C-alpha positions in Angstrom: -195.8 -40.4 -80.8 -193.5 -38.1 -82.6 -190.3 -39.1 -83.6 -187.0 -38.2 -82.0 -184.0 -36.8 -82.8 -180.4 -38.4 -82.8 -179.7 -36.1 -79.9 -183.1 -37.0 -78.0 -182.7 -40.7 -78.8 -179.1 -40.3 -77.0 -180.9 -38.3 -73.9 -183.7 -41.0 -73.7 -181.2 -43.9 -73.9 -179.5 -42.8 -70.5 -183.0 -42.5 -69.1 -183.8 -45.8 -69.9 -180.5 -47.1 -68.9 -180.1 -45.4 -65.9 -183.7 -44.2 -64.6 -184.6 -41.1 -63.4 -181.9 -38.4 -62.5 -181.5 -34.6 -62.2 -179.9 -33.1 -65.3 -176.4 -32.3 -63.6 -176.7 -36.2 -63.1 -177.6 -36.9 -66.9 -174.5 -34.5 -68.0 -171.8 -36.8 -65.7 -172.9 -39.4 -68.0 -171.4 -37.9 -70.7 -167.6 -38.3 -71.8 -165.9 -35.0 -72.3 -166.1 -32.7 -73.8 -169.8 -33.0 -72.2 -172.6 -30.9 -73.5 -173.6 -27.7 -71.4 -176.3 -28.1 -69.0 -178.5 -25.4 -70.6 -178.5 -27.5 -73.8 -179.4 -30.8 -71.6 -182.0 -28.8 -70.2 -183.6 -27.7 -73.3 -183.5 -30.8 -74.9 -185.3 -32.6 -71.7 -187.6 -29.7 -71.9 -188.7 -31.0 -75.8 -188.3 -34.4 -74.6 -191.6 -33.2 -71.6 -193.3 -31.4 -74.6 -193.3 -34.8 -77.1 -194.4 -36.6 -73.9 -191.0 -38.7 -73.2 -190.0 -37.3 -70.0 -191.8 -36.3 -67.0 -190.3 -34.7 -63.9 -190.8 -34.6 -60.2 -190.2 -31.2 -58.0 -187.3 -31.6 -55.3 -187.4 -27.9 -55.0 -189.3 -25.0 -56.9 -186.0 -24.9 -58.9 -184.6 -28.5 -58.8 -186.0 -31.5 -60.5 -185.7 -35.4 -60.8 -186.6 -36.3 -64.6 -188.0 -39.7 -65.7 -189.0 -41.3 -68.9 -192.7 -41.9 -69.6 -192.2 -44.0 -72.5 -190.4 -47.3 -72.2 -187.5 -48.5 -74.8 -189.9 -51.3 -75.9 -192.6 -48.8 -76.3 -190.7 -46.5 -78.9 -189.3 -49.4 -80.3 -192.7 -50.9 -81.2 -194.0 -47.4 -82.2 -191.2 -46.4 -84.5 -191.5 -50.2 -86.2 -195.1 -49.4 -86.4 -194.2 -46.0 -88.3 -191.8 -47.4 -91.0 -194.2 -50.2 -92.0 -196.9 -47.6 -92.3 -194.7 -44.8 -94.0 -192.4 -47.2 -96.3 -194.3 -50.3 -96.7 -197.9 -49.2 -97.1 -198.8 -51.2 -93.4 -197.7 -54.5 -95.2 -196.0 -56.3 -93.0 -195.6 -59.3 -95.2 -193.8 -57.0 -97.9 -191.4 -55.7 -94.5 -190.4 -59.8 -94.1 -190.3 -60.2 -98.1 -187.7 -57.2 -98.4 -185.8 -58.4 -95.4 -185.6 -62.2 -97.3 -184.7 -60.5 -100.6 -181.9 -58.2 -99.4 -180.4 -61.0 -97.1 -181.1 -59.7 -93.9 -182.9 -62.6 -93.1 -182.2 -66.2 -94.2 -184.3 -68.6 -95.1 -183.3 -70.8 -92.2 -184.0 -67.7 -89.6 -187.4 -67.2 -91.3 -188.5 -70.9 -90.5 -187.1 -70.2 -87.1 -189.4 -67.2 -86.8 -192.3 -69.3 -88.0 -191.2 -71.9 -85.3 -191.6 -69.6 -82.6 -194.9 -67.7 -83.6 -196.5 -71.1 -84.0 -195.3 -71.9 -80.0 -196.9 -68.9 -78.8 
């Protein structure tokens, strides 16, 4: 799965939150100044090429677009990519780094262990 740019992620968040829609409906979700329809169309086409978005033809030139990848699926894949790239595929090193950097307390780590044991 290819990574998303900030703008692509913005669009995907709108699809994940609002479901399928036409480009004009996507544009309406933005505050002023809204991006131009052509800009959004180009970005959605790129998202289609990357496999994140699909479409249904309503007429020859009118489409409804929808997310083909769930937010949870994207989140898991992104985490895997970070772990693979920056931690040599070592998830224990990730947790160790989070504890060292005080992003997770020892109490939270103990709670995490209990959660895993109860699965």
